C-alpha positions in Angstrom: 0.0 0.0 0.0 1.2 3.5 -0.9 0.1 6.7 0.7 -0.1 10.2 -0.8 -0.6 13.3 1.3 -1.9 16.4 -0.4 -2.2 19.7 1.4 -4.7 22.2 0.1 -5.8 25.6 1.2 -9.3 25.5 0.1 -12.2 23.2 0.8 -13.2 23.1 -2.8 -9.7 21.8 -3.8 -9.9 19.0 -1.2 -13.3 18.0 -2.6 -11.9 17.9 -6.1 -9.1 15.5 -5.1 -11.5 13.4 -3.0 -13.9 13.1 -5.9 -11.2 12.2 -8.3 -9.8 9.5 -6.0 -13.2 8.0 -5.5 -13.8 7.9 -9.3 -10.5 6.0 -9.6 -11.6 3.6 -6.9 -9.0 4.7 -4.4 -9.6 5.1 -0.7 -9.4 8.8 0.2 -10.2 10.8 3.3 -9.5 14.1 5.0 -7.3 14.0 8.1 -8.2 15.9 11.2 -5.7 18.3 12.8 -5.1 15.7 15.5 -4.4 12.9 13.0 -1.9 15.2 11.2 -0.2 15.9 14.5 0.0 12.2 15.4 1.4 11.5 11.9 4.1 14.1 12.4 4.9 12.8 15.8 5.3 9.3 14.5 7.5 10.6 11.7 9.7 12.4 14.2 10.0 9.3 16.4 11.0 7.2 13.4 13.6 9.8 12.4 15.0 9.7 16.0 15.2 5.9 15.8 17.2 6.0 12.6 19.5 8.7 13.8 20.1 8.1 17.5 22.6 11.1 17.7 19.7 13.5 17.0 19.2 15.4 20.2 15.8 14.9 21.9 15.5 18.6 22.4 15.8 19.1 18.6 12.8 16.8 18.1 10.8 18.5 20.8 11.6 22.0 19.3 10.3 20.8 15.9 7.1 19.4 17.5 6.4 22.6 19.2 
């Protein structure tokens, strides 16, 4: 499974992409702010795991 994340500024643009994905028989959904934050946190945790010399404070600064 592959994932594509598309950031849009307008609700109409999001609807356009969702409609297109549905017509192509792909699963598509809009993420809540909380889901986006959790995704970013997981990405930071994975980066920390791959680069153990990355200071914890740097990760926390980015998250803030």
